[in-house]
N, C-alpha and C positions, 0 to 999 in steps of 0.2 A: 504494500500500500504506500502511496506517495502523498505527502501533505500539500497544502497550499504553499505558495511561494511566501517566504518570510524574509525580512531585511534584518541584517545583523551588523552592528558597528562594534569594532574591537575596542574593549575598555582598556584603560591605562594599565591595569594590573596584568593584562595578557600581552603587553608589548614584547616582541621578540620571541614569543613561543611558536612552536609548530601549530599549524592550523588545526589539526585534529585535537591537540592538547587544549588549545584555547576553547574549542567547541565543547569538549568534555566538561571543562570548568563552567562554561556559561549556560550549558543546557544539560543539567544533571539528570533530567528525566529521560534523556536519550542514552542508549547504550553506546559503548565505544565501537561495537560492530556496526550499528546503524550509521554512526557518523562516518566511519571509514568507508562503508559501502556507498554512502551519498557522495563522498569525495571521489571514489573510484568510478562512480557512474556519471561524473561530470555535472553533478547537481549542486555543487557549491561553487559559486562564481563570483568573480570580481571584475567589474567593468565588462561584463559579458563573456569573459573567458573562464573556463573551468580551472579550478585550483587543486593541485594534488595535496594529499594529507601532510606532507613534510614541508610545505611552504611556510616560511617564517612570516608572521603577520606583524603589522604595525598599529599602534594605537590610533584610533580614528578611522581606520580603513573600513570600507563598506563592502559587505558581501550579500548576495542573495542565495537562499538555501531552500532546497526541497528535501525533506527526510524520506527515506524508504524504510520499510519494515525488514524483517529478517530474511525474507525471501530474496533470492538472487534476481537481478534485473535481467530479463531475457526478452529478446525480440526475434521474430522469425520472418523470413521473406514471405510476402503475400502477393500473389498475382493480381494485377489490376490494370485496367486500361488507363493510360496516362496521356495527357496532352503535354508533350515536351516542347518547350519554347526555345530552348538553347541547350546544346550539350557538346562537350569535347572531353579530352582525356583527364581534365582536372576539376571540372564543375558541370553542373546542369541547373537549368531553371525550368520549373513546372507550373502549370496552371492548376492550382489546388482546388478541388471542388468544395463547395460548402458541405459541412457535416463531417469532415475528416479532421481528427485530432492529429497534430503533427507528430508528437512523440508519446510514449507510454504514460498512462496515468491510472490510478486505481480503478476507476469506473469504466475504463476503455478496453474493449475486447480486442479491437484492431486499431493500429495507428498508421498514419500515412507513411511514416518512415519505413515501415515494413514493405510497402509497395515500391518505394525507392530502392530498398535493398534488393528486391527481386529484379528490378529493371537493370541495376548496375552489377548484378551478380556478386553483391557484397562489397563492391569497390566504393567505399565511402571513408571519409577521414575518421580515423580512430581518436584523434586528439579531442574531439567534441565529447567523448565519453561513451561508455558502452550502451547507455540508454538513449543516446541521441547521436548516433554516428552520422557525420556529415552535416548536422543541423547548424546553420550559421545564424539564422533568425527564425521567427515563427509567426504564424497567423492564428488567430482565434478559430475555434472549431467552426463557427458559422460564417466566417469570413472566407470568401473565395479569392482567387487571384494568384499572381506571380510570387513564387517562393524559390529561393536559391539554396542549393546544397553543394558542399565541397566533396570532391572525391579523394583528394590527397590532404595530408596534414599541412603541407606548405600553402595550398590554396585556402584551407580553413583559417589559418592564422592571418593570411593577407586579407581575406574577405571580412573576418571578424574585426580587424583593425579599421577597415574602411567604414564598417557600421559604427564603430566606436568614435571615430574622428569625424563622422557625419559627412563624408565625401561622396556617399551614395545618395542619389535622388530617388525618393519614393513618393509615388502618387496613388491616390485612392479615389474611388467614386462612392457616393452614399446617397440614399434617399432619406430625407429627414422630415419630421413633422413640422408643418407651419411654413410661413413666408418669411424669408430673411429680410430684415429691414434695409440692408444695403446689399450691393451686388457682390462685394468681396470684403475680406477682412483677415486679421491675424489674431490668434489666441496665444498668449504667452504665460498662462497661469500654471504654476507648479503642480505636479501630480504626485500623490503619495497614497499609501494604504488607508482606506477608510477605517477610522478607529472603532466604529460601531458595527461595521459589516465587513468581516475579514475576506469575503470573496469579492469585494468591490474595491475599486480605487476611487479617489476623490480629488478635487481641487483643494490643496492644503497649502498654507503659507510656508510650512516647513518641508514641503515635498521637494522632489527633484525637478529642476528646470525642464519645461516642456513647451514646444513651439509648433503650432499647427496653422498653416495658411489655408484659406478656403475661398472658393469662387462659385457663385451660383450659375449653373448652366441653363436651367429652366425652372420656372415655377408653374405648377399645375393648379389652377385656381379651384378646381374641383377634383379631388376632395381636399385640397390644401396641403400639397407636398412639394418640397424643394429638392431639386436634383443638384448635388454638389460635386465638384472635384476638389481634392484636398492634397496639399503637399505636407508630408510629415518630415519635420526637420530633426526631431528627436524620436526615440523609440521607447517611450515609457509604456508599461503595461496598460492596455485599454485606453491609450491616450486619446485617439480620435473620439471614441465613445464618450469618455469623460468630458472632453472639451466641448463637444456639441451639446451634450446634456446640460452643461453648465451655463450655456447661453440660451437655454430654453428650446432647443431643437434636437431632441433625441433622435437617434437613427430608428427608422421604422423596424419594429420587431424587437427592439432592445429593451426588454422589460427590466433587466437588471439596472438600467440607468433611467428608468422612469417612463418609458413609452407604455401607453395604455391602448388596447385595441378598441375601447369604447370611443376614443377620439375620432376613429374613422369607421363608423358603422357600415357594415356590409362589405368592407374591403378585407380580403383575405391576405394576410402577410405571414408566409410560412417560416421565415427565418429573419435574422438580422441582415438588412440589405446594405452590406459593406463589401467592397470589392477592391483588391489591390491591383490596379490597372496597369501600372508602368513602373519600371525601375531602370535607372541608368547608373553604370558603374564602370570601373576600369577592370580589364581582364587581369586576374591575379598573377598570371604568368607573363603575358606579353605587354600588358599596360594599355592595350588598345581599348577604345570606347565600345561598350556594349549598351544598346538601348533595347529593352525587352518589353513588349506589350503583351497583355493577357486579355483576351476577349471576355466580355461579360458572360456569366453563366446563363443558361437558357431561362431559368426561373426569374432572374433579375431583368434580363432583356425583355422577356414576355410581359413582365409587370409594367415596365416603362412603356412598352408599346400599347398596353391596355389603357394607359392614361391618355385618353383621346380628347379630353376637353381642351379648348383653345389655350395656348400659352398666354399668360398674363402680359398685357401690352404696356402696363404702367411701369414707370421706372422703379426698380427694386430699391 
């Protein structure tokens, strides 16, 4: 079993200790075996990179952690039709369908990484950890769109660094409730764990910096839905979902962040309508520019097509 993601800041008294020793001191409810398996599984991370148990930690250093139980982490290849957007000997990009969880979790029978393992015949970066081979970044279960995997450790470290230093351009599309008051804008509110609901994130003054740009592509006056394109400058958990909800425009279907189906009576919304549409990055080996587009899934495209009411002509 794997827990929710938690944040951990190294206290002064643990400065200079091995990572696993510091975690044993700070989390007495966890066994040393659980802690070591979380480290081995790549589930203890600093700045997005997995940390090994023998890493020396520093006071004030921030980690994100998922605990595992005493069972070994195992994943097995699973045959699945994939829409490959780009592939070579060191990396690949895939259009992930909605409903696929990227890597293993306690409630997940199958994960998307198992399909990637089958496609690559097991050729994925081991540096990401045994539970997440090749995983450089992730998309939420209901989010569709482009996701990148590394086949080699070299590519994994190069791509991870690009995500950390924000040199990768990431664009999304979303359908949100209501009419945007202006045509475009930026949201710079920090995001952190909701102190009252541990499965949620929230805008918090002491959260991590987060920056989302948005532009309204169309407004459908009936039933009152805006179609947005968004650029993600940072990669906080649930960032787009939190930011849009914070300005009063939750993504359609996103009940975790306040959307209510009663707002749009008679409209069927089967999932969170968020799609990772485009990514631009440097190839980790050659340095050449890669621009990768992912077409919208059929459910999202069909829903947009069904919004046949005239586009609002007034200035947004």
